[in-house]
Structure formats: C-alpha cells, structure tokens
C-alpha positions as CSV (number, residue, x, y, z in Angstrom):
1,X,59.8,129.9,125.0
2,X,62.7,127.7,124.2
3,X,63.2,124.0,122.6
4,X,65.1,121.5,124.6
5,X,67.5,119.3,122.4
6,X,69.4,116.1,122.8
7,X,73.1,116.9,123.7
8,X,75.7,116.1,120.7
9,X,78.9,117.9,119.5
10,X,77.0,119.9,116.6
11,X,74.4,121.5,119.4
12,X,76.8,122.2,121.9
13,X,77.2,125.8,121.1
14,X,73.8,126.6,122.5
15,X,73.5,127.1,126.3
16,X,71.9,124.3,127.9
17,X,71.3,122.7,124.2
18,X,68.7,124.9,123.7
19,X,67.3,126.7,120.6
20,X,66.1,130.1,120.1
21,X,62.1,130.1,119.6
22,X,61.2,128.6,116.4
23,X,64.6,127.2,115.5
24,X,65.1,123.4,115.2
25,X,67.9,121.0,114.6
26,X,67.9,119.2,111.3
27,X,70.6,117.2,109.4
28,X,72.2,118.8,106.1
29,X,70.3,115.8,104.3
30,X,67.0,116.9,105.8
31,X,67.5,120.3,104.3
32,X,69.6,119.4,101.2
33,X,69.9,117.0,98.5
34,X,73.5,116.0,98.7
35,X,75.2,115.1,95.5
36,X,72.0,115.3,93.5
37,X,71.9,113.1,90.4
38,X,73.3,114.6,86.9
39,X,70.7,115.8,84.3
40,X,69.9,113.4,81.7
41,X,71.9,113.2,78.6
42,X,69.2,114.8,76.6
43,X,68.6,117.7,79.0
44,X,70.6,119.7,76.6
45,X,72.0,119.6,73.1
46,X,75.4,117.8,73.1
47,X,77.2,121.0,71.9
48,X,75.5,123.4,74.1
49,X,77.8,125.5,76.1
50,X,78.0,124.9,79.9
51,X,80.3,126.2,82.7
52,X,83.0,124.0,83.8
53,X,84.8,124.8,87.2
54,X,88.0,123.1,87.8
55,X,89.0,123.4,91.8
56,X,91.4,126.2,91.2
57,X,88.6,128.3,89.8
58,X,87.2,128.3,93.6
59,X,88.5,131.2,95.4
60,X,88.5,130.1,99.1
61,X,88.9,133.7,100.2
62,X,85.9,135.2,98.3
63,X,84.0,132.1,98.2
64,X,83.2,132.6,94.5
65,X,83.8,130.6,91.2
66,X,86.4,132.9,89.4
67,X,87.6,132.0,86.0
68,X,85.6,129.3,85.1
69,X,85.7,127.7,81.6
70,X,82.8,127.2,78.9
71,X,82.8,123.5,77.5
72,X,80.3,121.4,75.4
73,X,77.7,119.7,77.5
74,X,78.3,116.1,76.3
75,X,82.0,116.6,76.9
76,X,81.8,117.1,80.5
77,X,78.5,115.5,81.6
78,X,79.8,112.0,82.1
79,X,83.2,112.2,83.9
80,X,82.4,115.5,86.3
81,X,80.4,116.4,89.3
82,X,77.4,118.4,88.1
83,X,75.7,121.4,89.9
84,X,73.3,124.4,89.0
85,X,72.6,128.0,90.0
86,X,71.9,128.1,93.6
87,X,73.8,124.9,94.6
88,X,76.3,125.1,97.3
89,X,79.6,123.3,96.7
90,X,82.7,122.3,98.7
91,X,85.9,120.9,98.2
92,X,86.0,117.4,99.9
93,X,89.7,116.5,99.5
94,X,92.6,117.6,101.6
95,X,94.0,120.5,101.6
96,X,91.3,122.3,99.4
97,X,88.8,121.3,102.3
98,X,90.7,122.7,105.2
99,X,91.6,125.7,103.2
100,X,87.5,126.6,103.0
101,X,87.2,126.1,99.2
102,X,83.4,126.4,98.9
103,X,81.2,128.8,97.0
104,X,77.4,129.5,96.2
105,X,77.1,128.7,92.5
106,X,75.8,131.5,90.3
107,X,75.7,132.5,86.7
108,X,76.3,128.9,85.0
109,X,76.0,128.9,81.3
110,X,72.5,127.5,80.6
111,X,71.8,127.2,84.4
112,X,74.1,124.5,85.2
113,X,77.7,123.4,85.4
114,X,80.1,120.6,86.0
115,X,83.4,120.5,87.7
116,X,86.2,118.5,89.7
117,X,84.7,115.2,91.2
118,X,86.2,116.3,94.3
119,X,83.4,118.7,95.0
120,X,80.4,117.9,97.3
121,X,77.0,119.4,96.1
122,X,74.1,120.5,98.4
123,X,71.1,121.8,96.9
124,X,68.4,123.3,99.2
125,X,65.0,121.7,99.4
126,X,63.4,124.8,100.1
127,X,63.7,125.2,103.6
128,X,67.3,126.6,104.0
129,X,68.7,129.5,101.9
130,X,72.1,128.8,100.0
131,X,73.8,131.7,101.8
132,X,72.9,130.5,105.2
133,X,74.2,126.9,104.4
134,X,77.5,128.4,102.7
135,X,78.3,130.4,105.9
136,X,77.5,127.6,108.2
137,X,80.2,125.3,106.2
138,X,82.7,128.2,106.1
139,X,83.0,128.0,110.0
140,X,86.5,126.6,111.1
141,X,84.5,124.2,113.7
142,X,82.7,122.7,110.6
143,X,86.0,122.3,108.8
144,X,87.5,120.8,111.9
145,X,84.9,118.4,112.5
146,X,85.1,117.3,108.6
147,X,88.5,116.7,109.1
148,X,88.1,114.5,111.6
149,X,85.7,112.3,109.6
150,X,88.5,111.9,106.9
151,X,88.8,108.6,105.0
152,X,91.4,107.6,102.6
153,X,95.2,107.4,102.4
154,X,97.7,110.1,103.1
155,X,97.6,112.9,100.5
156,X,94.1,111.6,99.3
157,X,92.1,112.1,102.2
158,X,88.3,113.2,101.7
159,X,85.3,114.2,103.6
160,X,82.8,111.1,103.0
161,X,79.3,112.1,101.9
162,X,77.7,110.3,104.9
163,X,79.4,113.0,107.2
164,X,77.8,115.8,105.0
165,X,74.3,113.9,105.0
166,X,74.3,113.2,108.8
167,X,75.7,116.6,109.8
168,X,73.3,118.3,112.3
169,X,72.8,122.1,111.7
170,X,70.7,124.8,113.6
171,X,67.9,126.0,111.3
172,X,66.0,129.0,112.0
173,X,62.6,130.0,109.9
174,X,63.4,131.4,106.6
175,X,62.9,135.0,107.3
176,X,65.6,134.7,110.3
177,X,67.8,132.9,107.9
178,X,67.7,135.9,105.6
179,X,68.2,138.6,108.5
180,X,71.2,136.5,109.8
181,X,72.8,136.4,106.2
182,X,72.1,139.9,105.8
183,X,73.8,140.7,109.4
184,X,76.7,138.4,108.7
185,X,77.5,140.1,105.2
186,X,77.2,143.7,106.7
187,X,79.8,142.7,109.4
188,X,82.0,140.9,107.2
189,X,82.0,143.6,104.3
190,X,84.7,145.4,106.4
191,X,86.7,142.3,106.9
192,X,86.3,141.3,103.1
193,X,87.5,144.9,102.1
194,X,90.5,144.4,104.4
195,X,91.1,141.0,102.9
196,X,90.9,142.6,99.3
197,X,93.5,145.1,100.0
198,X,95.8,142.3,101.7
199,X,95.4,140.3,98.7
200,X,97.4,143.0,96.7
201,X,100.1,143.2,99.1
202,X,102.2,140.2,97.7
203,X,102.3,141.3,94.0
204,X,103.4,145.0,95.6
205,X,106.0,143.3,97.7
206,X,107.3,141.2,94.7
207,X,107.5,144.2,92.6
208,X,109.4,146.1,95.5
209,X,111.9,143.1,95.7
210,X,112.6,143.3,92.1
211,X,113.2,146.8,92.2
212,X,115.6,146.3,95.0
213,X,117.6,143.8,92.9
214,X,117.5,146.0,89.9
215,X,118.8,149.0,91.7
216,X,121.4,146.9,93.3
217,X,122.8,145.3,90.2
218,X,122.6,148.5,88.3
219,X,124.6,150.7,90.8
220,X,121.5,152.8,91.7
221,X,121.4,151.5,95.5
222,X,125.2,152.2,96.2
223,X,125.4,155.5,94.3
224,X,125.9,157.5,97.7
225,X,128.0,155.0,98.8
226,X,130.6,155.2,96.0
227,X,130.5,159.0,96.5
228,X,132.1,158.3,100.0
229,X,134.5,155.7,98.8
230,X,136.3,157.2,95.8
231,X,139.7,155.1,96.3
232,X,137.9,151.8,95.6
233,X,139.9,149.9,92.8
234,X,138.2,149.4,89.3
235,X,136.8,146.0,88.8
236,X,139.2,143.6,87.3
237,X,137.6,140.4,85.6
238,X,139.6,137.3,86.4
239,X,138.8,135.1,83.5
240,X,138.4,131.6,84.8
241,X,140.2,128.4,83.1
242,X,137.2,126.9,81.4
243,X,136.9,123.1,80.9
244,X,134.0,123.6,78.8
245,X,133.9,125.6,75.6
246,X,130.7,127.8,75.1
247,X,129.1,129.1,71.9
248,X,129.8,132.8,72.4
249,X,127.4,135.3,71.5
250,X,128.3,138.7,70.2
251,X,129.2,141.1,72.9
252,X,128.9,144.8,72.5
253,X,128.6,146.8,75.7
254,X,127.6,149.9,73.8
255,X,124.3,148.1,73.2
256,X,123.9,147.5,76.8
257,X,122.8,150.4,79.8
258,X,125.5,152.3,80.8
259,X,127.1,151.3,84.3
260,X,128.8,153.5,86.7
261,X,132.4,154.2,86.9
262,X,134.6,151.4,87.9
263,X,132.0,148.7,86.8
264,X,132.1,147.0,83.6
265,X,129.9,144.6,81.5
266,X,131.0,141.0,81.1
267,X,129.5,137.5,80.1
268,X,128.9,135.4,83.0
269,X,131.2,132.7,81.8
270,X,134.2,135.0,82.6
271,X,133.7,134.9,86.3
272,X,131.4,132.1,86.9
273,X,132.2,128.2,86.8
274,X,128.9,126.5,85.3
275,X,128.2,122.9,86.0
276,X,125.4,121.5,84.1
277,X,123.8,118.4,86.0
278,X,123.2,115.2,84.4
279,X,120.4,112.6,85.9
280,X,122.3,109.5,87.3
281,X,121.6,106.0,85.9
282,X,118.7,104.4,87.5
283,X,120.7,101.6,89.0
284,X,122.8,104.1,90.9
285,X,119.7,105.2,93.3
286,X,119.5,104.2,96.6
287,X,116.4,104.7,98.9
288,X,118.1,103.7,102.3
289,X,119.8,107.1,103.1
290,X,123.3,105.7,101.8
291,X,125.5,107.4,99.1
292,X,125.5,110.9,97.8
293,X,122.3,113.4,98.2
294,X,120.6,113.8,94.9
295,X,119.2,117.1,93.9
296,X,116.9,116.8,90.8
297,X,114.2,118.8,89.6
298,X,112.3,122.0,89.9
299,X,110.0,120.8,92.7
300,X,112.8,121.2,95.1
301,X,113.4,124.9,94.4
302,X,111.9,127.7,96.6
303,X,112.7,130.3,99.0
304,X,114.2,128.2,101.6
305,X,117.8,126.9,101.4
306,X,118.3,123.5,100.9
307,X,119.2,121.7,104.3
308,X,120.1,118.3,105.5
309,X,116.0,117.7,106.0
310,X,115.4,117.3,102.6
311,X,117.9,114.5,101.6
312,X,115.4,112.1,100.4
313,X,117.0,110.5,97.4
314,X,120.5,109.1,97.1
315,X,122.9,108.0,94.4
316,X,126.4,106.4,94.0
317,X,126.9,108.5,91.0
318,X,129.9,111.0,91.3
319,X,130.2,112.5,87.8
320,X,128.2,115.8,88.4
321,X,128.5,117.5,91.6
322,X,127.8,120.5,93.5
323,X,129.5,121.9,96.7
324,X,127.8,123.7,99.4
325,X,126.9,127.0,99.0
326,X,126.8,127.0,95.2
327,X,124.2,128.6,93.4
328,X,121.6,126.0,92.2
329,X,119.7,127.1,89.0
330,X,116.5,125.3,87.7
331,X,117.4,124.8,84.1
332,X,114.2,122.5,83.3
333,X,110.5,122.7,83.6
334,X,107.7,125.3,84.6
335,X,110.3,126.6,87.5
336,X,113.2,127.4,85.0
337,X,115.1,130.5,86.2
338,X,114.5,129.8,90.0
339,X,117.4,129.5,92.4
340,X,118.4,128.0,95.5
341,X,121.4,127.7,97.5
342,X,123.0,124.2,98.1
343,X,123.3,123.6,101.9
344,X,125.5,120.6,101.4
345,X,127.5,118.7,99.0
346,X,125.3,116.8,96.4
347,X,125.0,115.2,93.0
348,X,123.0,117.4,90.6
349,X,120.5,116.0,88.0
350,X,119.6,117.2,84.7
351,X,117.1,119.6,85.8
352,X,120.1,121.7,87.7
353,X,122.9,123.9,87.2
354,X,125.5,124.6,89.9
355,X,127.0,128.1,89.4
356,X,130.2,129.3,91.4
357,X,131.6,132.7,91.2
358,X,135.2,133.8,91.4
359,X,134.0,137.1,92.8
360,X,131.2,137.3,95.2
361,X,128.9,134.3,95.1
362,X,126.4,136.2,97.1
363,X,126.2,138.9,94.7
364,X,126.0,136.5,91.9
365,X,123.0,135.2,93.7
366,X,121.2,138.5,93.7
367,X,122.0,138.9,90.0
368,X,120.5,135.6,88.9
369,X,117.7,136.2,91.1
370,X,117.0,139.5,89.5
371,X,116.9,137.5,86.2
372,X,114.6,135.0,86.9
373,X,111.8,135.9,84.8
374,X,114.1,136.9,81.8
375,X,116.1,133.6,82.0
376,X,112.6,132.0,81.8
377,X,111.8,133.5,78.7
378,X,115.0,132.3,77.1
379,X,114.1,128.6,77.6
380,X,113.3,126.4,74.4
381,X,111.6,123.2,73.8
382,X,107.9,122.3,72.9
383,X,107.0,120.2,76.1
384,X,108.5,122.6,78.7
385,X,111.2,125.1,79.0
386,X,115.0,124.2,79.2
387,X,117.9,126.3,78.9
388,X,121.6,125.3,77.9
389,X,124.9,125.8,79.2
390,X,125.5,128.3,76.4
391,X,122.3,130.4,77.1
392,X,123.6,130.7,80.9
393,X,127.2,131.4,80.0
394,X,126.2,134.2,77.7
395,X,124.0,136.1,80.1
396,X,125.3,139.9,80.4
397,X,126.8,140.2,83.7
398,X,127.0,143.9,85.3
399,X,130.3,143.5,87.7
400,X,131.0,146.3,90.3
401,X,134.3,146.3,92.3
402,X,134.4,143.7,94.9
403,X,134.2,146.1,97.7
404,X,131.1,147.3,96.2
405,X,129.5,144.1,95.7
406,X,129.8,143.4,99.4
407,X,127.9,146.8,99.9
408,X,125.2,145.8,97.5
409,X,124.6,142.6,99.2
410,X,124.7,144.2,102.7
411,X,122.1,147.0,101.4
412,X,119.8,144.7,99.6
413,X,119.8,142.1,102.5
414,X,118.6,145.0,105.0
415,X,115.8,146.1,102.4
416,X,114.9,142.3,102.2
417,X,114.7,141.9,106.1
418,X,112.3,145.0,106.0
419,X,110.2,143.5,103.3
420,X,110.2,140.2,105.4
421,X,109.2,141.9,108.4
422,X,106.5,143.7,106.5
423,X,105.0,140.3,105.1
424,X,104.9,139.0,108.8
425,X,102.7,141.8,109.6
426,X,100.6,141.5,106.7
427,X,100.2,137.8,107.6
428,X,99.4,138.5,111.2
429,X,96.5,141.0,109.8
430,X,95.3,138.2,107.7
431,X,95.0,135.9,110.8
432,X,93.2,138.4,112.7
433,X,90.6,138.9,109.8
434,X,90.2,135.0,110.0
435,X,89.5,134.9,113.7
436,X,87.2,138.0,113.4
437,X,85.3,136.0,110.7
438,X,84.9,133.2,112.7
439,X,83.8,135.0,115.5
440,X,81.2,136.5,113.4
441,X,79.9,133.3,112.0
442,X,79.9,131.5,115.3
443,X,77.6,134.2,116.9
444,X,75.4,134.1,113.9
445,X,74.7,130.3,114.2
446,X,74.1,130.5,117.8
447,X,71.5,132.9,117.2
448,X,73.4,135.7,119.0
449,X,73.5,138.2,116.1
C-alpha cells in the first residue's frame, strides 16, 4: 500500500506523488539540527587540539575532508563554524556549492571540528543516517534547486539556511536507508575508481607536455629531421642593439649540456628584446574604455591568449608598451614564470615583461614555457617572488638553426594537439561518470534501487 502526498517540486520524482510503503516526507529540519550551536567555551581546555577545515580541505569529488589542520580550541571556537563527527557539511557559497563541496565529518580531533563560515551543518536527530543525507544533497537536482534560492550579490551568493531547513526529502525507515546507502556505494565504487584514475591524468599530461618541451629545446625531438636535412646552415647569433645594459653573469657553455651540431648556447639578451613593464600613474587610468589597454598582473595569465574581450582597464600612459604577438612573462607574484601572448598592442604594468625574439618568436615561447618552474625558482623577495630584467636576460638559451626552430615548433604543436584531444576525451569520460552518478542517486531516492 502506498501513501498519497501533496504535490510539490520536491516530491515530483515519485509517480502520482506516492511514496513506497514505510517512507514519508520530512523537512531536513525535521530530521536534523541545521547549523547547531557551538560547544561552550569550557567544553575543552583553551589549548586543546581540534580539527580545522578550511573550504579547500573539502574534496568535492571524494566527498571527504582532506588535509585538515590542527589548531587550539580557543583560537577557532569564536570565529568559525563548528561541527562534530557524524555531521554533514556542505558549502553554501558560490561556486563551491554548485561544485558539490560536501562531506560527512569523520575523525575530528577530540570529536569536534571548526571550519569556514561558508559551511551549512546538518546533524541527524536520529531518524536519518548521515550517509543517506550526504548522498541526497549530492544530487544535481538538489544543487540546482539550492542555486535557485541563492541570496546576496554577484560573486557572494549563498544558499540561505531557510532553504535547507524547509527542503522536503523522502525518508525511508532506517534499515532501508542503510540498504540504499550500501547499494549506492556498491554501484558508485566502480565510478569512483574511474574518477580516481582520471584524477591522475592531469599530472601525467603535464609531465608529458614538459617532456615534449624539453625534447624540443634540447634537439632530441628533431634528431631524425637533422639527419634528413644535412645542408641546414649553423645558427648565427644576431646580437641586438640593447637600449638597456644588463649585469652579465659568467657564461661557460662547458658547464651546460651538450647541444646538437649547428646549435649553440647563448644568453637570452643576445637574441631577445626585453621590455620590463611599469605600472602607470594612478591618474592615468580610464574606466570608460578609452585610451590604451593595460595588462598588469598575474591574474591575467593563463592558457588562453589575450584577446579583445579582456580589455577591462585602460590608461593614457605610453612609456611601457608591448606589441601584438609579444611574449608576455609574469615577473611578480605567485604566477611568476607563467606566460601568455599579447593579442593586441597594450601598456604593460610592473608585473609583466614583454619579450620579442630576433629569431622565431614561437620557438622563444616554447623555450620560456619549458622554463616556467625554473624561472619561478629564481624569484626573490620576502612577500612574493619577483624576477629582474638581469635574471631574464641571463637565462641560458639553447639556439638551433632557424629552419630547425620552425620544425621544433611544428612538431611540438602536433604533439600538443594530440594531448589536447586526449584531455577532451578524459573530460568527456568525467562528464559520463557524473551523469552515471546522478542516475544512480536519482533512482536511489525515488525508491527504485
């Protein structure tokens, strides 16, 4: 026999809005304390160790707390959200909520923990098991509904506590909840194993791309090409007329790895113009889209070349300029060493250096890309790394003949295209895993498992 219920968005997954026998609809507040009060100040000694969970410590894919911190009880008791073993936590702020940041709390030091104020906490009153609730809120349909109830301004939108409290969920008897959870976990174990393997792919592909770049800039990638092109002229360095004098470091190519015949080691300043940026005066900024586009800072660096669409800052300053297709190198901050290509003429600020090769610009780009981690390691400064023009100028630069530079760029491009295609395939598999997960959860909470 089935129990009829009132029609509501939360119950529409059931045919004719009827529950399986023994099930009932409850609000989350019926089944849980939502954001329960903190323990008293004297619950533990002031210096007692407790677990601290910042938002990044919640792994959205694993649904687990990873790499938490340990802090004194009194240090975190007042300013943070509290929870204890067995609670379910979920992110309430965008985009963490949409990304599925939620977890069942386990293994807290002294049984309690504290974390970001951007968590909602749900504590079972005894009628619902935490695992059942956790899988329920992991449903995409639940997150979509939560998103539709966001409050707050752009970038700071949050799920209100009232949405959590009033949300209606289907609740079977405890024994059936346990059977559902066991079945869900059995079905998802294969999906999670696939997710685990997929999670290793980005590091593998990063290492692959690094290996390709290293092979290109050492001559290994074009070893066969050289055998079929014996008449290529040896490289001849064209020393540029420098407007800036660099402090030159000692250069002895005997201390450097051997290069192929017709290549030679040089310093970057021999073949590359280096233009260090300088932030414009404050009174030169325009916000009305007039003047010269300004590129300033590591936040604008990434895998996609700059384009017209990112012109958000403008200046009348004309002292430090880059040209379209210049290589832009981040020289300050946490992304020191990262690069991008200028898609337009612009003014460059203090966090940027523009590099322009007198040989092949694309080969220069590959070389600097291969040196990102090394360049970052050369940074100095107590607050955040920064590198000087001297540091850039004195980079040891393996220079092949121009014809071979073109061939290196071509071969690296082909291998990177294959890597990009593989990344797309991996992403597609990841999406299929998520669709399968959602299908399993949908059936579970409709009583169909």
